[in-house]
Backbone bond lengths (Angstrom), bond angles and torsions (degrees), N, CA, C in turn:
res aa  C-N    CA-C-N  psi(-1)  N-CA   C-N-CA  omega(-1)  CA-C   N-CA-C  phi
1 M - - - 1.453 - - 1.519 108.96 -
2 I 1.319 116.30 135.08 1.453 122.03 177.05 1.518 107.14 -97.23
3 L 1.316 116.31 131.12 1.454 120.32 -179.86 1.514 110.36 -103.06
4 G 1.303 116.37 158.67 1.458 121.03 173.78 1.502 112.53 87.57
5 A 1.327 115.52 -158.60 1.463 121.78 -174.78 1.516 111.44 -61.99
6 A 1.322 118.15 -28.27 1.460 120.13 -179.08 1.521 110.79 -64.15
7 A 1.302 118.62 -24.69 1.455 121.05 179.53 1.524 112.12 -89.36
8 G 1.315 116.99 -0.81 1.456 119.71 178.45 1.517 113.15 85.23
9 S 1.304 116.92 14.80 1.460 120.35 179.90 1.521 108.59 -118.26
10 S 1.309 116.18 -176.14 1.456 120.03 174.71 1.513 108.42 -65.63
11 P 1.321 117.00 145.47 1.456 118.71 -178.49 1.523 111.72 -63.69
12 L 1.321 115.52 131.87 1.460 121.43 176.73 1.516 110.54 -102.08
13 L 1.328 115.59 -22.34 1.453 122.82 -179.95 1.519 107.72 -121.68
14 P 1.326 118.52 163.29 1.464 119.05 175.80 1.529 110.07 -56.62
15 L 1.319 115.62 141.97 1.459 120.59 -177.72 1.526 110.94 -77.62
16 S 1.321 115.42 140.93 1.460 120.33 172.55 1.526 107.14 -71.06
17 P 1.341 118.26 166.07 1.474 119.21 177.28 1.528 112.94 -56.80
18 V 1.330 117.44 -37.99 1.466 120.17 178.82 1.518 110.09 -65.95
19 E 1.332 116.81 -47.44 1.462 120.37 -179.61 1.521 111.36 -63.31
20 A 1.333 117.50 -39.98 1.459 120.37 179.42 1.523 110.92 -63.32
21 A 1.336 116.86 -42.39 1.467 120.43 179.57 1.521 110.87 -65.37
22 L 1.321 116.02 -37.47 1.456 119.84 -176.82 1.522 112.92 -84.16
23 H 1.329 117.18 -26.60 1.463 121.59 -173.79 1.527 112.20 -58.14
24 A 1.331 115.75 -32.11 1.460 119.81 -177.45 1.529 112.27 -74.18
25 H 1.326 118.02 -19.06 1.463 120.57 -176.99 1.525 110.90 -83.43
26 V 1.338 115.79 130.03 1.453 121.17 178.66 1.525 109.65 -71.22
27 E 1.331 116.08 -37.87 1.464 121.07 177.57 1.517 109.19 -125.63
28 R 1.324 115.76 146.33 1.461 121.85 176.07 1.518 107.97 -126.17
29 S 1.316 114.62 128.63 1.463 121.06 178.08 1.511 109.03 -128.98
30 V 1.318 115.88 150.84 1.462 122.28 177.23 1.520 107.97 -139.37
31 A 1.332 114.29 144.49 1.464 121.03 175.31 1.526 108.59 -116.58
32 L 1.333 116.50 127.04 1.458 122.87 179.69 1.525 110.11 -131.77
33 H 1.328 115.32 151.04 1.461 121.72 174.20 1.525 107.34 -133.63
34 N 1.321 117.20 120.59 1.458 122.12 179.43 1.529 107.80 -85.00
35 I 1.337 117.11 113.62 1.470 120.55 -175.02 1.526 112.47 -70.01
36 H 1.320 117.98 -19.78 1.474 120.86 -177.86 1.515 112.73 -86.92
37 T 1.328 117.32 -33.34 1.468 120.57 -178.25 1.527 112.36 -102.19
38 G 1.338 116.45 -16.24 1.457 120.77 -177.22 1.516 113.44 79.47
39 E 1.321 117.73 2.50 1.461 122.28 -178.54 1.530 110.96 -82.06
40 S 1.317 115.08 143.05 1.465 121.79 175.63 1.515 108.70 -125.26
41 L 1.322 114.76 152.22 1.455 120.76 178.39 1.512 108.66 -149.84
42 K 1.310 115.51 129.74 1.465 121.64 166.81 1.511 104.37 -124.14
43 A 1.314 115.92 118.51 1.460 119.63 -175.30 1.523 110.43 -142.19
44 T 1.320 114.38 146.36 1.456 121.93 171.63 1.522 106.09 -90.00
45 Y 1.323 115.17 115.49 1.463 120.08 -172.51 1.527 112.83 -109.06
46 W 1.321 117.55 -4.93 1.470 122.49 -178.86 1.518 107.36 -137.77
47 V 1.308 117.25 123.71 1.463 121.39 179.87 1.524 108.01 -135.56
48 Q 1.312 116.00 124.54 1.460 123.74 176.08 1.532 113.29 45.86
49 G 1.316 114.60 51.23 1.455 120.06 173.34 1.511 116.53 85.37
50 H 1.337 117.58 10.13 1.460 119.19 -177.77 1.525 111.50 -139.18
51 Y 1.329 114.70 139.50 1.459 119.89 171.50 1.521 108.59 -66.47
52 Q 1.313 115.72 147.46 1.459 122.76 179.01 1.533 108.18 -101.71
53 P 1.334 118.43 106.52 1.467 121.34 -174.92 1.529 114.06 -54.64
54 A 1.319 118.28 -39.02 1.470 120.05 -178.90 1.530 110.71 -64.86
55 A 1.324 117.32 -40.06 1.467 120.77 178.51 1.524 110.63 -68.19
56 L 1.333 117.47 -42.27 1.469 120.04 178.29 1.527 110.40 -61.30
57 K 1.322 116.72 -38.30 1.465 120.85 177.54 1.533 110.38 -61.99
58 Q 1.327 117.41 -39.28 1.467 121.08 177.47 1.530 110.67 -64.88
59 F 1.332 117.10 -41.51 1.463 119.97 177.12 1.525 110.73 -64.58
60 N 1.339 117.12 -40.41 1.471 119.94 177.62 1.526 110.73 -58.03
61 H 1.325 116.63 -41.83 1.466 120.71 179.74 1.532 110.82 -66.26
62 L 1.320 117.26 -46.34 1.464 120.92 -179.28 1.525 111.20 -62.71
63 L 1.323 117.03 -36.12 1.464 122.39 -175.64 1.526 113.10 -92.73
64 R 1.327 116.91 14.81 1.469 121.18 -179.56 1.529 111.26 -63.58
65 D 1.311 114.89 164.22 1.470 121.81 174.95 1.526 107.20 -66.36
66 H 1.318 117.21 110.15 1.460 119.80 -175.76 1.530 112.43 -74.46
67 H 1.317 117.59 -11.70 1.473 120.80 175.98 1.523 111.08 -79.20
68 S 1.337 116.42 -46.28 1.467 120.87 -174.95 1.532 113.32 -103.43
69 G 1.328 116.69 -17.95 1.468 120.47 -175.88 1.519 113.06 83.79
70 T 1.324 117.64 1.63 1.459 121.86 -177.98 1.532 111.12 -68.49
71 V 1.327 115.20 127.79 1.460 121.59 176.18 1.527 107.65 -98.95
72 H 1.311 116.10 137.66 1.460 122.33 -179.16 1.520 107.64 -139.34
73 A 1.303 117.75 146.19 1.466 121.04 177.59 1.524 109.71 -65.39
74 M 1.318 115.75 123.38 1.461 121.06 174.55 1.522 108.02 -83.28
75 D 1.305 116.12 144.83 1.456 121.13 174.22 1.527 107.05 -64.64
76 P 1.325 119.12 123.28 1.472 120.46 -178.74 1.529 113.43 -56.28
77 R 1.327 117.04 -23.60 1.464 119.51 178.49 1.528 111.45 -65.05
78 V 1.344 117.60 -25.53 1.470 120.14 175.83 1.527 109.28 -66.04
79 I 1.312 116.64 -41.95 1.459 120.88 178.54 1.530 109.14 -66.76
80 D 1.337 116.97 -40.75 1.467 120.45 174.95 1.525 111.15 -58.53
81 L 1.317 116.13 -42.70 1.463 121.06 179.69 1.530 110.72 -61.16
82 I 1.321 116.73 -45.02 1.462 120.54 178.88 1.533 109.94 -64.53
83 C 1.318 117.15 -40.52 1.465 121.27 177.59 1.527 110.55 -60.79
84 S 1.319 116.13 -46.38 1.455 120.60 179.40 1.531 110.73 -63.59
85 L 1.310 116.60 -39.03 1.464 121.28 178.46 1.534 110.41 -66.43
86 Q 1.310 116.16 -38.23 1.467 120.87 176.64 1.533 109.91 -60.65
87 H 1.334 116.77 -44.27 1.467 120.91 177.59 1.524 110.88 -65.29
88 K 1.318 116.21 -43.21 1.467 121.37 -179.64 1.523 110.77 -60.23
89 M 1.325 116.81 -39.99 1.460 121.99 -178.92 1.527 111.57 -79.56
90 G 1.333 117.50 -12.73 1.461 121.19 -179.62 1.520 112.82 63.37
91 T 1.332 115.92 41.10 1.461 120.20 -176.53 1.514 111.62 -127.85
92 K 1.298 115.03 156.58 1.461 121.85 171.46 1.527 109.62 -114.17
93 K 1.334 116.38 -1.13 1.467 120.69 178.32 1.523 109.19 -62.96
94 P 1.316 116.50 146.86 1.470 118.06 176.79 1.526 111.23 -72.33
95 F 1.305 115.59 143.08 1.459 120.06 170.71 1.520 107.14 -75.44
96 Q 1.306 116.65 135.84 1.454 121.72 176.79 1.524 107.54 -86.53
97 V 1.327 115.86 124.95 1.462 122.04 -177.08 1.518 109.65 -92.90
98 I 1.318 116.00 122.71 1.451 122.54 174.50 1.527 108.94 -91.57
99 S 1.334 115.84 -42.21 1.462 120.64 -179.69 1.519 109.58 -155.12
100 G 1.322 116.02 132.76 1.460 122.20 173.24 1.522 107.06 -113.01
101 Y 1.327 116.04 -112.30 1.460 120.16 177.36 1.528 109.81 -67.96
102 R 1.328 116.13 142.58 1.462 122.32 171.28 1.523 108.80 -128.10
103 S 1.324 115.63 128.40 1.461 119.54 174.69 1.533 108.49 -67.30
104 P 1.328 117.42 158.24 1.469 119.27 177.81 1.531 112.46 -55.91
105 G 1.331 117.64 -38.34 1.466 120.66 179.51 1.515 112.48 -65.20
106 T 1.318 116.64 -44.70 1.469 120.66 177.82 1.513 110.56 -64.25
107 N 1.327 116.57 -43.39 1.460 119.67 -179.53 1.528 111.04 -63.24
108 A 1.331 117.32 -42.14 1.476 120.41 178.78 1.524 110.43 -61.59
109 Y 1.320 116.75 -43.74 1.462 120.28 178.89 1.537 110.38 -61.32
110 L 1.328 116.92 -48.26 1.463 120.52 -179.51 1.526 111.40 -64.32
111 H 1.330 117.06 -38.22 1.465 120.98 177.66 1.528 110.89 -60.85
112 D 1.328 115.83 -40.21 1.464 120.36 -178.40 1.527 113.85 -76.57
113 H 1.341 117.32 -24.05 1.461 120.31 -172.12 1.524 115.08 -118.74
114 T 1.323 118.09 -0.16 1.459 121.68 -175.64 1.520 109.49 -137.88
115 D 1.312 116.66 143.89 1.462 120.81 174.96 1.523 110.34 -76.33
116 G 1.322 116.70 145.15 1.455 121.81 172.00 1.512 116.25 85.29
117 V 1.336 118.86 8.90 1.464 120.78 178.66 1.531 108.18 -101.19
118 A 1.320 115.96 118.65 1.467 121.34 -178.59 1.528 110.58 -70.62
119 Q 1.308 115.73 142.57 1.469 120.82 179.30 1.530 111.28 -62.18
120 H 1.325 116.98 -37.94 1.473 121.81 179.60 1.526 108.72 -115.09
121 S 1.300 116.18 57.49 1.461 123.35 -175.31 1.524 112.54 -61.84
122 L 1.318 115.65 142.55 1.465 120.73 174.86 1.527 111.53 -67.41
123 H 1.332 118.13 -14.54 1.464 120.70 173.43 1.534 110.14 -58.48
124 M 1.337 117.26 -33.87 1.467 121.20 -178.29 1.525 112.51 -70.46
125 D 1.323 116.76 -16.68 1.467 121.61 178.47 1.526 111.86 -103.11
126 G 1.336 117.06 4.08 1.461 120.05 -177.47 1.517 112.46 70.38
127 K 1.335 116.44 27.57 1.459 121.42 -176.17 1.525 112.60 -113.86
128 A 1.348 118.09 11.93 1.460 120.85 -177.33 1.517 110.87 -145.99
129 I 1.319 114.53 155.87 1.460 121.30 177.55 1.530 108.03 -150.48
130 D 1.323 115.89 139.71 1.460 122.36 175.30 1.523 106.81 -104.53
131 I 1.334 116.41 128.05 1.460 121.10 -172.04 1.525 111.48 -138.41
132 R 1.318 114.15 164.91 1.455 122.44 165.30 1.521 106.85 -144.61
133 L 1.323 115.18 165.11 1.457 121.10 -179.10 1.516 107.70 -132.77
134 E 1.312 115.78 120.22 1.453 121.45 -177.95 1.528 111.07 -52.26
135 G 1.342 115.22 131.56 1.457 120.51 178.39 1.514 114.58 80.70
136 T 1.327 117.76 5.16 1.462 122.49 -178.08 1.521 109.05 -123.52
137 S 1.312 116.56 130.32 1.462 119.83 179.65 1.524 110.63 -70.43
138 V 1.324 114.84 156.96 1.462 121.13 175.87 1.526 109.78 -58.95
139 G 1.322 117.05 -40.23 1.460 120.81 179.98 1.519 112.71 -62.47
140 T 1.317 116.51 -45.01 1.470 121.01 179.70 1.516 111.17 -64.69
141 L 1.331 116.51 -46.07 1.465 120.65 179.23 1.526 110.53 -64.65
142 G 1.318 116.85 -41.49 1.461 120.79 179.04 1.522 112.66 -63.47
143 R 1.332 116.58 -42.66 1.477 119.63 178.06 1.525 110.76 -62.85
144 A 1.323 116.58 -42.21 1.474 119.94 178.92 1.526 110.13 -62.16
145 A 1.326 117.09 -43.55 1.468 120.71 179.66 1.526 110.95 -64.53
146 R 1.332 117.66 -42.96 1.472 120.35 178.92 1.522 111.28 -62.22
147 S 1.338 116.87 -35.78 1.468 119.87 -177.59 1.527 111.88 -64.43
148 L 1.325 117.66 -21.62 1.469 120.81 178.99 1.525 112.18 -74.75
149 R 1.329 116.97 -21.64 1.471 122.71 -179.69 1.530 111.53 48.65
150 A 1.334 115.19 48.58 1.464 120.70 -175.15 1.514 113.27 -111.75
151 G 1.331 117.68 0.43 1.458 120.75 -178.14 1.508 109.72 158.57
152 G 1.328 114.98 -157.20 1.447 120.45 -178.26 1.517 112.47 -80.60
153 V 1.334 115.00 145.56 1.460 121.90 176.67 1.524 107.90 -136.92
154 G 1.321 115.43 121.42 1.455 120.82 175.83 1.513 109.79 -120.51
155 Q 1.326 115.82 133.21 1.459 120.94 179.00 1.525 108.81 -104.39
156 Y 1.325 115.89 130.19 1.457 122.53 179.73 1.525 108.61 -125.89
157 P 1.343 117.02 76.24 1.463 119.94 -175.37 1.533 113.40 -63.12
158 D 1.317 118.67 -34.06 1.466 120.37 179.31 1.522 112.00 -65.95
159 S 1.330 116.50 -30.28 1.466 121.58 178.91 1.529 112.34 -98.10
160 G 1.337 116.91 -9.98 1.450 121.41 174.37 1.517 116.23 76.30
161 F 1.345 117.36 34.52 1.466 118.43 177.61 1.513 111.42 -147.75
162 V 1.340 114.13 167.73 1.462 123.12 176.60 1.523 107.75 -121.91
163 H 1.312 115.68 133.32 1.464 122.69 174.42 1.525 107.14 -93.45
164 V 1.338 116.72 131.69 1.466 121.14 171.85 1.521 108.14 -130.00
165 D 1.327 115.54 144.15 1.465 119.61 177.90 1.512 109.73 -146.73
166 V 1.320 115.29 169.97 1.457 121.33 -179.34 1.530 111.31 -106.78
167 G 1.323 115.61 28.22 1.453 121.68 173.04 1.531 108.99 -80.97
168 R 1.323 115.57 -157.73 1.459 119.19 179.43 1.531 109.65 -67.71
169 V 1.334 115.65 154.79 1.457 121.26 -178.80 1.537 108.64 -72.16
170 R 1.348 114.58 122.47 1.456 122.24 178.67 1.517 106.93 -165.99
171 H 1.324 117.15 167.72 1.458 119.45 176.93 1.521 110.05 -152.39
172 W 1.317 114.10 156.15 1.453 121.45 179.22 1.512 109.69 -150.06
């Protein structure tokens, strides 16, 4: 069970910086573009203190494992993190998605054949997303994400993306 604003109720615990920034907004919207499928989505996923299940379902579909087609429920805090990052960056441009959910099979393959893929990646739990933002350097996006102190942030300048997750606060 998730407590506090992340569960769509009144906060029971102190708010994280991401939750505090988002708590004041009556509506939360995010724009994403999946570079592998060509699909785009801009959806309002939070209205008057509640997540919108239909919008979350659309995000789950967009963020599916593009290798296997497997759809998995994304942790809504990942969408909150992207929303907060969008506000922090002062942009309405869609974040380009490199990777959202990864099935265990896809993750194992990538771990064996690619540098920087964790064996027990939070992507497999729907708690991570790899993104880039057109016209924004990896360094700038990474610094903005780290400033939120909402989870892990990895910068991959050679590959041109930033990894963000809702795990423990750390960076690489």
